[in-house]
N, C-alpha and C positions, 0 to 999 in steps of 0.2 A: 299462845303468850308468851310473851319474853317478861319474865316476874326477876325482880331482884328482890333480896330479904332486907331487913334491918340488921346489923352488924350485931352479933352476941360475944361476951357480951357489949355491951353498951351501956354508960359508959366504960371506956378499958382500959388496962395496962398491965403490960404492956403491948397484950397479944390479943386478937379477935378475929372469927370467925365471919365471913362474907359470902352467905349462897346465895346460887340462882340459877331459873330455870328457863331453859332455852329451848323451844318446842319444834327447831328446826335446825339444823348443820349450817355450819357455817363458819365465820371468822369471829372470834368475841375478843372484845378488848375491856381489860378491866385497870382502873387509872386510879391515886390515891392525889388530891389537893388540897393545896391550906387555902385558906380565905380568900386572900388574892386574888390567886387562879392561878397559881405559879404550881405546876405541875411536880410533885412530890415522886412520884414512882409508879412503875407500873406494873401489876400484880398479875395481868396475864397479857397476851398478846398473840393467838394463835386459831388456828383450824380446830374449833368442836363437831365433836357427833350432838347432835339433839339430846338433852339430858338435862340433869338435876348434879351441880358441882358446888364442891367448898375451896372457896379459897381463904389460905390463912396470909393473917398481915400484922409484922411485929412492928411496933413503933418503937422501939427503945431508943435511937437516936433523933427521934422528937421530941417537941416541947406539948406541954399541956394547951390543949384547946382544942376547938371543932374544927374537924376536917371535911371533905367534899371525896364521896366515890363515886365512881361513874364508870358505868357499863353500855358500851354500846356495839351494836351489830352492825350491820350493813343497811337495814332497815328503822330501828329505834334505840334512841338514846334513854339508859335510865338513870338517877339520879337519887341520891342519899346523902345525908350526915350522920356523922361520927367523930363521939368524943372522945379524946385521948385525958386522963386526968394522972398526973405524978406524984 
């Protein structure tokens, strides 16, 4: 089962880690959006073997607030929220 974990720490300032597990190999994209839906950053967009992965996110240039991170592959899309506090 494709799984996206809650970022840690949350709330964060300015660094956090996003973990995910992919049971099958394939293209994986991890993106961050603001609450208006504007894409802030693509953290990952590449082919990955099945396995467990950790991705670091630095929000140093962003304002305090709630952000959305989205993980998708060819079959599923998973979304979670994270809070940046400066």
